[in-house]
C-alpha positions as CSV (number, residue, x, y, z in Angstrom):
1,M,31.6,44.6,9.2
2,R,32.8,43.4,5.8
3,I,33.6,40.0,7.3
4,A,30.0,39.7,8.6
5,S,28.6,40.6,5.2
6,V,30.8,38.0,3.5
7,V,29.7,35.3,6.0
8,M,26.0,36.2,5.5
9,I,26.3,36.1,1.7
10,T,28.1,32.8,1.8
11,F,25.4,31.4,4.1
12,L,22.6,32.5,1.8
13,F,24.4,31.1,-1.2
14,F,24.8,27.7,0.3
15,S,21.2,27.7,1.6
16,F,19.7,28.3,-1.8
17,A,22.2,25.9,-3.4
18,G,21.3,23.3,-0.9
19,C,17.7,23.5,-1.9
20,S,18.5,22.9,-5.5
21,W,21.1,20.2,-4.8
22,F,19.3,18.1,-2.2
23,N,15.6,18.7,-3.0
24,K,15.7,17.7,-6.6
25,P,12.3,16.1,-7.6
26,D,12.5,12.4,-8.0
27,R,11.8,11.5,-11.6
28,E,9.5,8.7,-10.6
29,M,7.5,11.1,-8.5
30,E,6.7,13.0,-11.7
31,K,4.9,9.9,-12.9
32,S,1.3,9.2,-11.9
33,A,0.2,5.9,-10.4
34,E,-1.6,5.2,-13.7
35,T,1.6,5.8,-15.7
36,L,3.6,3.5,-13.4
37,V,1.0,0.7,-13.5
38,N,0.9,0.9,-17.3
39,E,4.7,0.8,-17.6
40,G,4.9,-2.1,-15.2
41,T,2.2,-4.1,-16.9
42,S,3.7,-3.5,-20.4
43,D,7.2,-4.6,-19.2
44,Y,5.7,-7.7,-17.6
45,R,3.8,-8.7,-20.7
46,E,7.0,-8.2,-22.8
47,G,9.1,-10.3,-20.4
48,N,11.1,-7.4,-19.0
49,Y,10.5,-8.5,-15.5
50,R,13.3,-6.5,-13.8
51,D,11.9,-3.3,-15.3
52,A,8.4,-4.4,-14.2
53,I,9.7,-4.9,-10.6
54,H,11.2,-1.4,-10.7
55,S,7.9,0.2,-11.9
56,F,5.7,-1.8,-9.5
57,T,8.0,-1.2,-6.5
58,T,8.0,2.6,-7.2
59,L,4.2,2.5,-7.5
60,R,3.9,0.6,-4.2
61,D,6.3,2.8,-2.3
62,W,5.1,6.2,-3.6
63,Y,1.4,5.5,-3.9
64,P,0.6,3.0,-1.1
65,F,-3.1,4.1,-1.0
66,S,-3.6,3.9,-4.7
67,K,-6.1,1.5,-6.1
68,Y,-3.2,-0.1,-8.0
69,A,-1.1,-0.7,-4.9
70,I,-2.4,-4.3,-4.3
71,L,-1.9,-5.2,-7.9
72,A,1.7,-3.9,-7.7
73,E,2.4,-6.0,-4.7
74,L,1.2,-9.1,-6.5
75,K,3.0,-8.4,-9.7
76,I,6.3,-7.8,-7.9
77,A,6.0,-11.4,-6.6
78,D,5.0,-12.7,-10.0
79,S,8.0,-10.9,-11.7
80,H,10.4,-12.6,-9.2
81,Y,8.7,-15.9,-10.0
82,K,9.2,-15.4,-13.7
83,L,12.8,-14.6,-13.2
84,E,13.1,-17.9,-11.2
85,S,14.2,-15.8,-8.2
86,Y,12.2,-18.1,-5.9
87,E,14.0,-16.9,-2.7
88,E,12.6,-13.4,-3.4
89,A,9.2,-14.6,-4.8
90,I,8.3,-16.7,-1.7
91,P,8.5,-13.9,0.9
92,A,6.8,-11.5,-1.6
93,Y,3.8,-13.9,-1.9
94,Q,3.8,-14.5,1.8
95,E,3.7,-10.8,2.5
96,F,0.8,-10.4,0.1
97,E,-1.1,-13.1,1.9
98,N,-0.4,-11.6,5.3
99,L,-1.5,-8.2,4.2
100,H,-4.6,-9.3,2.2
101,P,-5.8,-12.6,3.7
102,R,-9.2,-12.3,2.1
103,N,-8.2,-11.2,-1.3
104,E,-9.6,-13.2,-4.2
105,A,-6.1,-13.9,-5.4
106,I,-5.1,-15.9,-2.3
107,P,-5.6,-19.4,-3.9
108,F,-3.3,-18.4,-6.7
109,V,-0.8,-17.0,-4.2
110,I,-0.7,-20.2,-2.2
111,Y,-0.3,-22.2,-5.3
112,R,2.6,-20.0,-6.5
113,I,4.3,-20.4,-3.1
114,G,4.0,-24.2,-3.5
115,M,5.4,-23.9,-7.1
116,C,8.4,-21.9,-5.9
117,W,9.4,-24.8,-3.7
118,Y,8.3,-27.4,-6.3
119,K,10.7,-25.8,-8.9
120,E,13.5,-26.4,-6.4
121,I,13.0,-30.2,-6.1
122,R,16.2,-32.1,-7.1
123,S,17.1,-35.7,-7.5
124,V,16.4,-38.2,-4.8
125,D,20.0,-38.2,-3.5
126,K,19.6,-34.5,-2.6
127,D,18.0,-32.7,0.3
128,Q,14.2,-33.0,-0.1
129,T,13.2,-30.0,2.0
130,P,11.7,-28.3,-1.2
131,A,9.5,-31.3,-1.8
132,A,8.2,-31.3,1.7
133,K,7.5,-27.6,1.7
134,A,5.9,-27.7,-1.7
135,M,3.6,-30.6,-0.6
136,A,2.6,-28.7,2.6
137,E,1.6,-25.6,0.5
138,F,-0.3,-27.6,-2.0
139,Q,-2.2,-29.4,0.8
140,R,-2.9,-26.1,2.5
141,L,-4.5,-24.9,-0.7
142,I,-6.6,-28.0,-1.1
143,D,-7.7,-27.8,2.6
144,R,-8.7,-24.1,2.3
145,F,-10.1,-24.0,-1.2
146,P,-11.2,-27.5,-2.2
147,Q,-13.4,-26.3,-5.0
148,D,-10.8,-24.0,-6.6
149,T,-9.5,-25.2,-10.0
150,L,-6.0,-24.8,-8.7
151,S,-6.6,-27.4,-6.1
152,V,-6.9,-30.0,-8.8
153,K,-3.4,-29.0,-10.1
154,A,-2.1,-29.0,-6.6
155,A,-3.2,-32.6,-6.1
156,K,-1.2,-33.7,-9.1
157,R,1.8,-31.9,-7.8
158,I,1.5,-33.6,-4.5
159,K,1.9,-37.0,-6.2
160,R,5.2,-35.9,-7.6
161,C,6.3,-34.5,-4.2
162,K,5.5,-37.9,-2.6
163,E,7.4,-39.8,-5.2
164,S,10.4,-37.6,-4.6
165,L,10.2,-37.9,-0.8
166,A,9.7,-41.7,-1.0
167,G,12.6,-41.9,-3.5
168,H,14.9,-40.2,-1.1
169,E,14.0,-42.7,1.7
170,A,14.5,-45.6,-0.7
171,Y,17.9,-44.2,-1.7
172,V,19.0,-44.4,1.9
173,A,17.3,-47.8,2.5
174,D,19.0,-49.2,-0.6
175,Y,22.4,-48.1,0.8
176,Y,21.7,-49.9,4.0
177,L,20.7,-53.0,2.1
178,K,23.8,-53.0,0.0
179,T,26.1,-52.5,3.0
180,K,24.2,-55.4,4.8
181,Q,22.8,-53.2,7.5
182,Y,19.5,-55.2,7.3
183,K,17.8,-54.0,10.4
184,A,18.3,-50.3,9.4
185,A,17.2,-51.1,5.9
186,L,14.1,-52.9,7.1
187,K,13.1,-50.0,9.3
188,R,13.4,-47.6,6.3
189,Y,11.5,-49.9,3.9
190,E,8.7,-50.3,6.4
191,S,8.4,-46.6,6.8
192,I,8.3,-46.1,3.1
193,F,5.4,-48.5,2.7
194,A,3.5,-47.0,5.6
195,V,3.8,-43.4,4.5
196,Y,4.0,-43.7,0.7
197,P,2.2,-46.9,-0.2
198,E,0.8,-45.6,-3.5
199,T,4.2,-44.6,-4.9
200,Q,6.4,-46.8,-7.0
201,F,8.9,-46.9,-4.1
202,G,6.2,-48.0,-1.7
203,K,5.3,-50.9,-3.9
204,K,9.0,-51.8,-4.3
205,A,9.5,-51.6,-0.5
206,L,7.3,-54.6,0.0
207,E,9.8,-56.8,-1.9
208,N,12.7,-55.4,0.0
209,I,11.0,-55.9,3.4
210,A,10.8,-59.6,2.6
211,I,14.4,-59.7,1.6
212,C,15.6,-57.9,4.7
213,K,13.6,-60.2,7.0
214,E,15.0,-63.2,5.3
215,K,18.6,-61.8,5.6
216,I,18.0,-61.1,9.3
217,K,16.8,-64.7,9.9
218,Q,19.9,-66.1,8.2
219,K,22.1,-63.8,10.2
């Protein structure tokens, strides 16, 4: 009988203790959506982007139906962008576009996706995937929102992307020319002039096309 009583008391003790140990209120849950959005906005303005991400993520997760939830989703992406964490910013912006395709911020979101790739463009001897992806996003913005002011900026960015892409092709073509692989060089230069005629490399390609043809004749 005494054993049964001890077991029962022990069970009750751990039951009540468990409630206090495992059901402690989350500190963030004690904050209202308004408090979290104010904290996140303040941190963002002050350049404390990691803290801003924390506040906006908490707001998004705990108050998904709040009127501030959409703002939180966008500011999470913006904070990653400001931190130059483009690998995190791109999917965050893409998710925002997928969830809110008709939101008024979509032109800005597309532009920022393009800028994430644009910021990753390196010298012409490096992989030019970022340049290609940036150009695709900027062109998508222009096609969808031709009257938006950001489309004007996107058009200027496209010129830089084309210069980078053409420069990479010229880098390869020049190598073929130096190593006397004239047919391969000719093919590259002709492609540069056909695709990127308005770039500095497109204009230079004309001269090199003539040189390659002359070398091929001599050969």
